[in-house]
N, C-alpha and C positions, 0 to 999 in steps of 0.2 A: 266447440267440442262436437256439437251436433253435426256440423258439416264434415268434420274429420271422420266421425263414425260412418256417415253416409258414403263418403268417398272411399275410405279404407275398406268398407264392406264390399264395394265393387272391385277394388284393386286386389283384394285377398281372396275372392270367392274361389278361384281356381285351386288355391291351397287349402280350401275347406276351413278357413278361419273366419269366424263371425266376429264382428266388431259392433259394440253398443256403448252408449254413454249413460252414466248415472248423473242426474242433477239433483243433489239433495237440497232440501229447504233448510230452515233454521234448526240447527241441532247443537245445543250448547255442549261444549266439550272443555276439557282443562285448558285448551289453548286460549280460551277467553280470559284466563288469568294473566296472560302475557300482553294484553291490550293496554295496560296501564290505567285501567278503570277500577273504581272501587266496586265492591260486591253489590252495593246499592245501585250504582250506575248500570252494571251489567243486568241486574234483575229488572231495572226500569226499561232498558232496551228490549229485553226479552218480552216483558209484559206488553210493551207497545206494539210489538210485532204479532203477538198472538191474536190481536183484533183483526189482522189481515189474513189469518189462516182459517179456512172453512172448517177444519176439524177442531178448531178452538184450542190447540195446544202445539207445542214444538215437538219435533221428532226426537228419536233416540238413535244412538249409534247402532244399536241392535237392529232397528228397522232398516237402516241403510245397509248394514251387513247382509240382511236377508235378501234384499233386492239384488245385491252384487252376487250372492251365492246362487240365486235363481238364474241370473243371466249367464253365469259360468257353468251351470248344470245342463244335463241333457233335457231337463224339463223345458228349456227354452231353445231347443234345437232348430226350431223353425222361425227364430227371431234374429234379425240382423239389421244393422243400420238405424237403430232407434235411439232416441233419447228418452230414458225413463225418468220421469219427474217424480221424485220421492219427497214431496214437499207439503203434504197435507192438503193439496188442492190450491195452494197459494197462487200459483201462476195461472190457474185456470179461471179465476174470477177477477 
């Protein structure tokens, strides 16, 4: 996705279209219920992953939404071709 954002930002610059990518971290959602795991298994997985997240918690859908809205807004008018990691620092350490 990062490479698509970079390539498309170059390809679409003449049309004044900015392209960015969001890479969310662990964000428990109702789709977890479709994995065929028990609630205890899901909670165990989430708890095991929290140890790898520098902020010490999982994200929320609201936090991902805010990042998307930022990149879609005029507040990010000088940003294109990036991958925004919204993962609590997980991929940085």
